[in-house]
N, C-alpha and C positions, 0 to 999 in steps of 0.2 A: 152281965159280960162275960161271955164264954173263955174259954180258955183261948178254945185255937182263933178269936176275932181281937186277945188279943196277942199273938203273934204274928198277927195280922196287920197290925199295927203298928208293934216294934220296928219290923221288918221293915212296912213304908216307912219309918223314920228314920229308923238307920238308914237305909234307901238314897233317900232325902237328903241325914248327911253326909255319905259318902259322893253324892252325885253334886253340894252344894266343896266339898273335901278337893272334887277333881277339878272341877270348874276354878280354885283356885288356885291350882294347880299346874293348868292350863295357860291361866291367865299369866302367873308367877311366869312360867315360861317362855311364854311369849314376851311377856318384856325381857327377859333373862334376853331372850335371842333379840331384839329390836338393838340389846344396849353391844350386842357380842358384832353384827352385822359391821358397824366398821371398821371392828380388830379384823375382821372378817377380810373383809376390803383391803385393807393395808399387809396381810399375810399377803392372799392372791398376786397386789399386787409383786410384792418383795421377790415369792417364786416367781411370778412373771420376769423380773426383773433378771434374777440370778439365773432365767434359763437363757435370757439376750446373752446377758455377762456370759455364760456357759456356752452356748454358740461360738462368741466372739472369741472367747479363749481358744476353743479347738478350731476354729478356723485361721489363728496368728499363728497356732500349736503345730498346723497344718503347712500354715509358708514359710516358718522359722525352719522347720526340719525338711521345705525342697529346698530352702535357701541353704539351708549345710552340705546337702544333700551334692547342689549345684557347685555350694562353693569349694568339696571337697572335690570333683571331678574335676571344675577349674585346676584347683593346684596338683592334680594329677596333671595334668595339662602342663601346665604349665612345667612343673621339672621333668615330665616325659622330653619337651619343645628343649630349654637351656639341655640337655645332656644330649641331643639332636646337635644342638649346635656349636658347644665341647667338643664335638669328637668329630663334627665338618671342622671345625677350628684347627683342630692338631689335625688334618686328614688334608687340609688346604694348606698350612704351614709347612707339612714332610712334601706336599707337592709342589711350593711356590720354595722351596731349599734345593729342590733336582732342579726346579729353571734355572734360579738363578745361577744353579753351581758350569748349566749347559747354556748359557749367556757367557760368563766370563770363560770358558773354554773357547765360545767362536768368539771374542773380541781377541785373544788372542791371539790365535789364528789369526785376524783382521789383522796385527800389528803389522802385517810384510806388506800391506795394501798403499800403493804409489799410485799417484791423482798426477795427471797435465798441470793439471792449477785447482786451486779450493777457493770461490770467490766467498768473502765473507760476507756479515748482516752488516760490517763497518765501511765496507765500499774496498778495503783490504782484497790484493790476488795475489794468494802462495803459491809460488812457483813451484813446480818438480817436488811434490811435497808426495812424503812419505809417514803412514805413521808410526809411531813410536810405543806408545802406550794412551790406553783408554783407560775414563773413570766412569765417574755419573755425571759429574758437572765438569769437567775436560779431557780433548785430545792433547796431548802431547808428538806435533809434531815437528817432522826437520823436512824442512826445505833449501832451498838455493836462497834466501840469505840467514841461516842461521839452522839455530833452534828453537822452541820454542811451544807453549800451551795457549791454546786456544779455548774460552770458555764453548758448552756448547752452545749460548745462547748465538756466537754468534759463528757458527755455522752452521750450511745449506742444506735446506732440508732435503735433499735430495741424499744426502751421506747421513745426515741424522739416521734415516729410516734405517740406511744400510748398517750403519753401527746398532741403531737399535740405541736410539739418546734420545731422546727429550719427551714432554706429553704422552708421545700418543706407543715412547718403547714395550714392550715386554716385562718389562719389569718396574714401570710403570704403571700400569694393566693393574698386577699381584699387589702394590703398595695400594691403591685406589680399592682394587675388592677389599687387602686382609686391614684397610681401616672403614669399610661400609660396617663388615659381619663385627668389627670390635666394634662400632658405635652403640653406645647405650643414649636415650635419652636420658637428658635432666634437666631436672624443676627449680630453675633459679628464681624463684615468688612467682612473678607472673609471665615469667619468659619461660620455654621453653628449647629445646632445642638434643639434637643427636650428634655427639662428640667420642670420638675415641678414645682425647685424650681427658681425665678425671678434673674437674672442675671445682677450686678449694676457696671459700671465701676469706677472704685479706683484709688487712684492715684499711678503710679511703676517707682520705674526708675533704672537704672541699673549705675555703673561707672562703667564702659570701655568706654574705647576709640572709639570701633569698634560696638561698637551698636550703630546705629544711631535712633531708635524708640524704646520703648516700651510702653506692655500696658497688664490693669489687667480685668476682671471680673471676680467678684464675689457674693457668694448667700449661706444663711441660711436656713435651718430648724428647723424647733423644737426640732427634734429629734437630735440633733447634725451630722445632715448630713451637708457637706460643698461643692461645688463646684468651684470651681478656672481653669480661664484660660485664660493664660498668650498668650501674644504672642510677642514675639523679632526680630527685624530687624534686621539686621548685615551689614558690610556697606560690595560691591561689593568684593570679592577677600577673604574676609575670610571662611576661612575654620573650618565650624561646624563639630563638631561631637554631633552625638545623643547617643553615649555611653556616656560620658560628661557626655551630660544633666543628662541621668536618671543618674546616679554615683550622681551627684553631689544633687540633689533630694532626692534621696531614702538615702544618709548621712545624709544632713539634720533636712529630717520627722527627723531617727533613732535616732539624739543628741538632742532633746526634751527631756528637762524634766517629769524624772518617766517612758522611757524609760526603757525595758526589754526584752532579748530574739528577737528582730529580726529577722524577713526572710523577704526576697522577691522570685520574679521569672520574669524572662526578655526573649520579646522573640520577631523578629520578625514579624510587618503584612506591613499593605499596609491600607490608607486612603486618597478617591479619587487618585490613583496612585501614590502617594506622600507615600515616603519610610520611614515607621514611626518603634515605639517600642511601645508594651503594658506591664506596668508593674504593677504587685501586693503586697503590703506588708505591712507585719501583724503585731504587736510587742505587748506584756505585756504593760497596763498602768493604775498604779492609781486601782491597784485589778480589771480593766476591758480590755479588748483588742480594741487596736487602728487599723484601719484599713482604705487602703487606693486602690483605682483601677484606673492608670495615665495610659493613652497617651501621648506621645511625637509623632512631625509631624515635615521631613523637608522639606518647602514650598520655593526650591530657599533660597533665604537669611534669607526669614522669620521662625524662626523653634516655633511652637503651642505646649503650656502645659494644657492636663488636666486632671482635679486630682479629686476622689469624693474619700473625704473623711466625715468618720463616723467610730462611734464604737459599741459595742452588745451591746451599747444602742439601735438604729439605728435599726426599725423592715424589715425585708430583706434587709437590706443594700445595698449586694452583686450584689442582681439579679437588682436594681433602678439602683446602680450604674453603672453596663454594657448595663444597656436600655440606659441609658447615653455616651456611649463609642460607642451604636454601631449604632447613627445617626447622631454622625459628620462627614457634607461635611464641601470640602474646596475649595475656587476658587485658580487658578489658581494668582502663583503672581503678579503685574501688571508693 
């Protein structure tokens, strides 16, 4: 065998071994690739999940940023509104003070008025009457039978208008407007109302086995106006009578010391779709007049009572009480 043939033979043998080795490495790589495919699939799934999660995060972050910007804008609007309301209240207070001073001055001039006769609401007739002094609750008169003070409620409408007295007077309108301006929405459990008097929870206990919960919220103004809100929750299956609740409350008020000539009026109504009773009460007491406007609402096993008590000294008491009761809203019982 020549040297050239030997070289060719060795080359062929080496090429064969090299080809075999390559095939073996290719088979090994294929095997490893098959083994890596599940891991690759898991990695792809993880990457896809992370991509979805990142996209959701970015969407949530975008919404959070928008909400934060909106909250900041609303907060700024709220602060601006509160500042404007404060300024309006200051202007209104100054205007109200000036108007009341003008009314007082006009009333002092009216203290020389004379009338041939004045027919009072209770049927009495005062002859040759002269006005001596005027205030919000009564008018001092000199007449043919002597000198005395007459409650505003007894004066005829024409004289009330002339002296700017009663619920339609300018000063009453000022008080009503002021009460509306300063009234704030107050949330008392499931009940909300707009009230110019802050209401604070007070201890309240009802000694009845069928009562599972009792709460009371109270507030009082300087002009003898009181607001009371009570909630009584009864055990399931208890029969609750709105008429009984109204009757019991009005009887307790009528039993107060000094009460005479009590009068009451009750009518059916609704509050937030719930059955309710609207009650008005009046009576003479210690030379003045005691009045109350009340609302009784039955919400499942819950009985709510909202009561506004005031006297003849409470300027514009009845319209303010009516505004408070008209604002009452109650959420369904849980």
